[in-house]
C-alpha positions as CSV (number, residue, x, y, z in Angstrom):
1,F,0.0,0.0,0.0
2,R,2.9,2.4,0.7
3,K,4.2,2.0,-2.8
4,E,0.8,2.7,-4.3
5,A,0.3,5.6,-2.0
6,Q,3.8,7.0,-2.8
7,L,4.7,7.3,0.9
8,D,8.4,7.8,1.7
9,E,7.9,6.6,5.3
10,E,10.5,4.1,6.4
11,G,9.9,1.5,9.1
12,Q,6.7,1.1,11.0
13,F,4.1,3.8,11.8
14,L,4.7,4.8,15.4
15,V,1.8,5.0,17.9
16,R,3.2,8.2,19.6
17,I,3.9,10.1,16.5
18,I,1.2,12.3,14.9
19,Y,1.1,12.0,11.1
20,D,-0.5,14.3,8.7
21,D,-4.0,13.4,7.6
22,S,-3.0,13.5,4.0
23,K,-1.0,10.3,4.5
24,T,-4.1,8.6,5.9
25,Y,-6.1,9.7,2.9
26,D,-3.4,8.5,0.5
27,L,-3.2,5.1,2.2
28,V,-7.0,4.7,2.1
29,A,-7.0,5.6,-1.6
30,A,-4.2,3.1,-2.3
31,A,-6.0,0.3,-0.3
32,S,-9.2,1.1,-2.2
33,K,-7.5,0.7,-5.5
34,V,-5.5,-2.5,-4.6
35,L,-8.4,-4.3,-2.8
36,N,-11.1,-3.0,-5.2
37,L,-13.2,-1.7,-2.3
38,N,-14.7,1.7,-1.8
39,A,-13.1,4.0,0.8
40,G,-16.1,3.8,3.1
41,E,-15.8,0.0,3.4
42,I,-12.1,0.3,4.2
43,L,-12.6,3.0,6.8
44,Q,-15.4,0.9,8.5
45,M,-13.0,-2.0,8.6
46,F,-10.4,0.3,10.1
47,G,-12.9,1.4,12.7
48,K,-13.5,-2.3,13.7
49,M,-9.8,-3.0,13.9
50,F,-9.2,0.2,15.9
51,F,-11.5,-1.1,18.6
52,V,-9.5,-4.3,18.7
53,F,-6.3,-2.2,19.0
54,C,-7.8,-0.2,21.9
55,Q,-8.6,-3.5,23.7
56,E,-5.1,-4.8,23.2
57,S,-3.7,-1.5,24.4
58,G,-5.4,-1.8,27.8
59,Y,-8.5,0.3,27.3
60,D,-10.9,-2.6,27.3
61,T,-12.1,-2.1,30.9
62,I,-12.6,1.6,30.6
63,L,-14.6,1.2,27.4
64,R,-16.9,-1.3,29.1
65,V,-17.7,1.0,32.1
66,L,-18.5,4.0,29.9
67,G,-22.2,3.0,29.8
68,S,-24.6,0.2,30.1
69,N,-25.9,0.7,26.6
70,V,-25.0,2.3,23.3
71,R,-26.6,5.7,24.2
72,E,-24.8,6.0,27.6
73,F,-21.5,4.9,26.0
74,L,-21.8,7.7,23.4
75,Q,-22.8,10.3,26.0
76,N,-19.7,9.6,28.0
77,L,-17.3,9.4,25.1
78,D,-16.3,13.0,25.2
79,A,-15.3,12.6,28.9
80,L,-12.9,9.8,27.8
81,H,-11.5,11.9,25.0
82,D,-11.0,14.8,27.4
83,H,-8.9,12.5,29.7
84,L,-6.9,11.1,26.8
85,A,-6.1,14.6,25.6
86,T,-4.0,15.0,28.8
87,I,-2.1,11.8,27.9
88,Y,-1.6,12.3,24.2
89,P,-0.4,15.9,23.5
90,G,-1.7,17.2,20.1
91,M,-4.7,14.9,20.0
92,R,-7.6,16.3,18.0
93,A,-10.5,14.3,19.4
94,P,-13.9,14.5,17.8
95,S,-17.0,15.5,19.9
96,F,-20.3,13.6,20.2
97,R,-23.7,14.4,21.5
98,C,-27.0,12.4,21.3
99,T,-30.6,13.5,20.7
100,D,-33.8,11.5,20.3
101,A,-34.9,10.6,16.9
102,E,-38.5,11.4,15.9
103,K,-41.2,9.3,17.6
104,G,-38.6,7.8,19.9
105,K,-37.3,5.5,17.2
106,G,-33.6,5.2,17.9
107,L,-31.2,8.1,18.5
108,I,-29.4,10.7,16.5
109,L,-25.7,10.9,17.0
110,H,-24.1,14.3,16.2
111,Y,-20.5,14.0,15.2
112,Y,-18.2,17.0,15.2
113,S,-14.7,16.9,13.9
114,E,-12.1,19.2,12.4
115,R,-10.9,16.2,10.2
116,E,-13.1,15.6,7.1
117,G,-14.1,12.4,5.5
118,L,-13.6,10.0,8.5
119,Q,-17.2,9.4,9.4
120,D,-17.1,5.8,8.2
121,I,-14.5,5.1,10.9
122,V,-17.1,6.2,13.4
123,I,-19.6,3.8,12.0
124,G,-17.1,0.9,12.2
125,I,-16.2,1.6,15.8
126,I,-19.7,2.1,17.1
127,K,-21.1,-1.0,15.4
128,T,-18.3,-3.0,16.9
129,V,-18.8,-1.5,20.3
130,A,-22.5,-2.3,20.2
131,Q,-21.8,-5.9,19.2
132,Q,-18.8,-6.7,21.4
133,I,-19.6,-4.7,24.6
134,H,-23.4,-4.3,24.6
135,G,-24.3,-7.5,22.8
136,T,-26.6,-5.8,20.3
137,E,-26.7,-5.3,16.6
138,I,-27.4,-1.8,15.3
139,D,-28.2,-0.1,12.0
140,M,-26.3,3.1,11.5
141,K,-26.4,5.5,8.6
142,V,-25.6,9.2,7.8
143,I,-28.8,11.2,7.6
144,Q,-27.4,14.8,7.4
145,Q,-24.1,16.4,6.6
146,R,-23.2,20.0,7.2
147,N,-20.1,22.0,6.1
148,E,-19.2,24.3,9.0
149,E,-16.0,25.3,10.7
150,C,-16.4,22.0,12.5
151,D,-17.6,19.1,10.4
152,H,-21.0,18.2,11.7
153,I,-22.5,15.0,10.6
154,Q,-25.7,13.3,12.0
155,F,-26.1,9.5,12.2
156,L,-29.3,7.7,12.8
157,I,-28.7,4.7,15.1
158,E,-31.4,2.0,15.5
159,E,-31.1,-1.2,17.4
160,K,-32.3,-4.3,15.4
161,E,-33.6,-6.0,18.5
162,S,-33.8,-3.5,21.3
163,K,-34.4,-5.0,24.8
164,E,-34.6,-1.5,26.4
165,E,-37.7,0.5,26.9
166,D,-38.1,3.6,24.7
167,Y,-36.0,6.4,26.0
168,Y,-37.9,9.6,26.8
169,E,-36.7,12.7,28.6
170,D,-38.8,15.7,29.6
171,L,-36.5,18.6,30.0
172,D,-39.0,20.7,31.9
173,R,-39.5,18.2,34.8
174,F,-37.2,18.1,37.7
175,E,-37.9,16.5,41.1
176,E,-37.6,18.8,44.1
177,N,-36.7,17.6,47.5
178,G,-39.1,20.2,49.1
179,A,-36.3,22.0,51.0
180,Q,-36.9,25.7,50.8
181,E,-34.2,26.9,53.1
182,S,-30.5,26.9,52.3
183,R,-28.6,24.1,54.1
184,I,-25.2,25.8,53.6
185,S,-24.3,29.4,53.6
186,P,-23.0,31.0,50.4
187,Y,-19.7,31.9,52.1
188,T,-19.1,28.3,53.1
189,F,-20.1,27.0,49.7
190,C,-17.8,29.4,47.9
191,K,-14.9,28.3,50.1
192,A,-15.7,24.6,49.7
193,F,-16.1,24.9,46.0
194,P,-13.6,27.6,44.9
195,F,-14.2,26.9,41.2
196,H,-17.9,27.0,40.8
197,I,-20.3,29.3,39.0
198,I,-24.1,29.7,39.5
199,F,-26.2,31.4,36.7
200,D,-29.9,32.0,36.2
201,R,-32.1,31.5,33.1
202,D,-30.7,34.7,31.5
203,L,-27.2,33.3,32.0
204,V,-26.4,36.0,34.5
205,V,-23.8,35.0,37.1
206,T,-25.4,35.0,40.6
207,Q,-22.5,33.4,42.5
208,C,-19.0,32.1,42.0
209,G,-16.2,30.5,44.0
210,N,-13.4,32.4,45.7
211,A,-10.5,31.2,43.5
212,I,-12.2,31.7,40.2
213,Y,-13.4,35.2,41.3
214,R,-9.8,36.1,42.2
215,V,-8.4,35.2,38.8
216,L,-11.5,36.4,36.9
217,P,-12.7,39.5,38.6
218,Q,-15.0,40.1,35.7
219,L,-17.4,37.6,37.3
220,Q,-19.3,40.2,39.2
221,P,-22.4,38.4,40.7
222,G,-25.6,40.0,39.3
223,N,-23.7,42.2,36.7
224,C,-22.0,39.6,34.5
225,S,-23.2,37.4,31.7
226,L,-21.7,34.0,31.3
227,L,-21.3,34.7,27.6
228,S,-19.2,37.8,28.1
229,V,-16.5,35.8,29.9
230,F,-16.6,32.3,28.5
231,S,-17.0,30.6,25.1
232,L,-18.1,26.9,24.8
233,V,-15.6,24.4,23.5
234,R,-17.8,21.4,24.0
235,P,-20.4,20.1,23.6
236,H,-21.2,21.8,20.2
237,I,-24.5,23.5,21.2
238,D,-25.8,27.0,21.5
239,I,-25.2,28.3,25.0
240,S,-28.7,28.7,26.4
241,F,-30.4,27.7,29.7
242,H,-32.6,25.1,27.9
243,G,-29.6,23.9,25.7
244,I,-27.6,23.2,28.8
245,L,-30.4,21.4,30.5
246,S,-30.8,19.2,27.5
247,H,-27.2,18.0,27.9
248,I,-27.0,18.1,31.7
249,N,-25.1,14.8,31.9
250,T,-22.5,15.9,29.3
251,V,-19.0,17.1,30.1
252,F,-18.8,20.8,29.5
253,V,-15.6,22.6,28.6
254,L,-15.5,26.4,28.7
255,R,-12.6,28.7,27.6
256,T,-12.2,32.2,28.9
257,K,-12.6,35.0,26.4
258,V,-10.7,37.5,28.6
259,T,-7.0,37.7,28.8
260,T,-4.9,39.4,31.5
261,E,-1.3,39.5,32.5
262,Y,-1.7,36.5,34.8
263,F,-4.6,34.6,33.2
264,L,-4.6,33.6,29.6
265,T,-6.2,30.4,28.5
266,F,-8.0,29.1,31.5
267,L,-10.2,26.1,30.7
268,S,-12.9,24.7,33.0
269,V,-14.3,21.2,33.0
270,R,-16.7,19.4,35.3
271,Q,-20.5,19.1,35.5
272,M,-23.7,21.1,35.2
273,I,-26.3,20.7,38.0
274,Y,-29.8,22.1,37.9
275,L,-30.9,23.8,41.1
276,P,-34.7,23.7,41.1
277,E,-35.1,25.8,44.3
278,A,-33.4,28.7,42.6
279,D,-34.2,27.9,39.0
280,S,-30.5,28.2,38.2
281,I,-27.6,26.0,37.1
282,L,-24.5,25.2,39.1
283,F,-21.4,24.7,37.1
284,L,-18.9,22.7,39.2
285,C,-15.6,23.2,37.5
286,S,-11.8,23.1,38.0
287,P,-8.8,24.5,36.1
288,R,-8.0,22.3,33.2
289,Y,-4.3,21.4,33.6
290,F,-1.8,21.4,30.8
291,K,1.5,22.9,32.0
292,P,2.6,24.6,35.3
293,K,3.3,27.9,33.5
294,E,-0.4,28.1,32.5
295,F,-1.5,28.3,36.1
296,Y,-0.2,31.9,36.5
297,S,-1.9,33.3,39.6
298,L,-3.3,30.0,40.7
299,Y,-1.9,27.9,43.5
300,L,-2.2,24.3,44.5
301,S,-4.0,25.4,47.7
302,D,-6.7,26.9,45.5
303,I,-7.7,23.4,44.4
304,P,-9.8,21.6,47.1
305,L,-8.6,18.2,48.4
306,H,-11.6,16.4,46.8
307,D,-10.7,17.7,43.3
308,A,-8.6,15.2,41.2
309,T,-7.0,18.1,39.5
310,R,-4.5,18.2,42.4
311,D,-3.3,14.8,41.4
312,L,-3.0,15.8,37.8
313,V,-0.9,18.8,38.7
314,L,1.5,16.7,40.8
315,L,1.7,13.8,38.4
316,G,1.4,15.6,35.1
317,E,5.0,16.7,34.7
318,Q,6.4,13.3,35.7
319,F,4.1,11.7,33.2
320,R,5.0,14.1,30.4
321,E,8.7,13.3,30.9
322,E,7.9,9.6,30.9
323,Y,5.8,10.0,27.7
324,K,8.6,11.9,26.0
325,L,11.2,9.3,26.9
326,T,8.8,6.5,25.7
327,Q,8.3,8.4,22.4
328,E,12.1,8.9,21.9
329,L,12.6,5.2,22.7
330,E,10.0,4.2,20.1
331,I,11.6,6.3,17.5
332,L,15.1,5.0,18.3
333,T,13.9,1.4,18.2
334,D,12.3,2.0,14.8
335,R,15.6,3.5,13.5
336,L,17.6,0.6,14.8
337,Q,15.2,-1.9,13.1
338,H,15.6,0.0,9.8
339,T,19.4,0.0,10.2
340,L,19.4,-3.7,10.9
341,R,17.4,-4.4,7.7
342,A,19.8,-2.2,5.7
343,L,22.8,-4.1,7.1
344,E,21.1,-7.5,6.2
345,D,20.5,-6.2,2.7
346,E,24.2,-5.2,2.4
347,K,25.3,-8.5,3.8
348,K,23.2,-10.4,1.2
349,K,24.9,-8.3,-1.6
350,T,28.4,-9.1,-0.4
351,D,27.5,-12.8,-0.1
352,T,26.4,-12.9,-3.7
């Protein structure tokens, strides 16, 4: 395939090296020509084999605990990608969200990716996941394609023999526990959760944690709109009160719009929680950690003990160094194998 694709890569393709997408497209085109199969079939086969590769790479357990069915698996896929992004620098993961199909027949999967033409890989992976993990056969097809800044494709997924009850969700109903009085003072709450934001139906900030307020003084309770400070990275939805409620179990990632001398690209990740007694939404977040220099005016003491971000900060640099060493070792091993093959070729020439 490499010869047909006119690739000059020597040795094996390395797991920890990011290759240009053009090489992927060239290989698919070459395989399509040699095997006399269309590109879609090849990409679906690749998706199936990629699932096997993930299992062999030690991700079998985490894939099985993402959800008890296909819908729950897909709803939690972004959370897995968010975690893997801290392990594999430069990873450009797609984003997924689910909505109900008309009349409750199946679900619609919304697929967002900066990389075009890879939707058949998604079909191959999800069909294999449904079969191997959830023991069900599904029909999956593209029902709508859109050309935007992020490639947005919609799939219709239907189970051939669904054993589950039809899934319905009423966004306007939320059970209340009947408690009308606050069980914790705002002061104590802001101290216990230093990276939280509460906003009302108009997306006006009504309360925020101590640490996030210190680094983002623009978050003036009662006078600041969430949209004036943050932009939504994922999920790919319009920021509105109803839109957030419809994806209340999805991992949200917000990026700050404002920049200061100390605070540049702060990212928040965690969970949205509806507060029926106040008709507001609580955003429990934490600083998304990449490198120590990006913390600027933040300190380890700002992160509460119950927040796993503390562990990421402490272990992140060590892991990055180990990852870098592993990457260098993989490259060196590949070069040695290539050199060994070259020596064997030269030896054969001298023997003849």
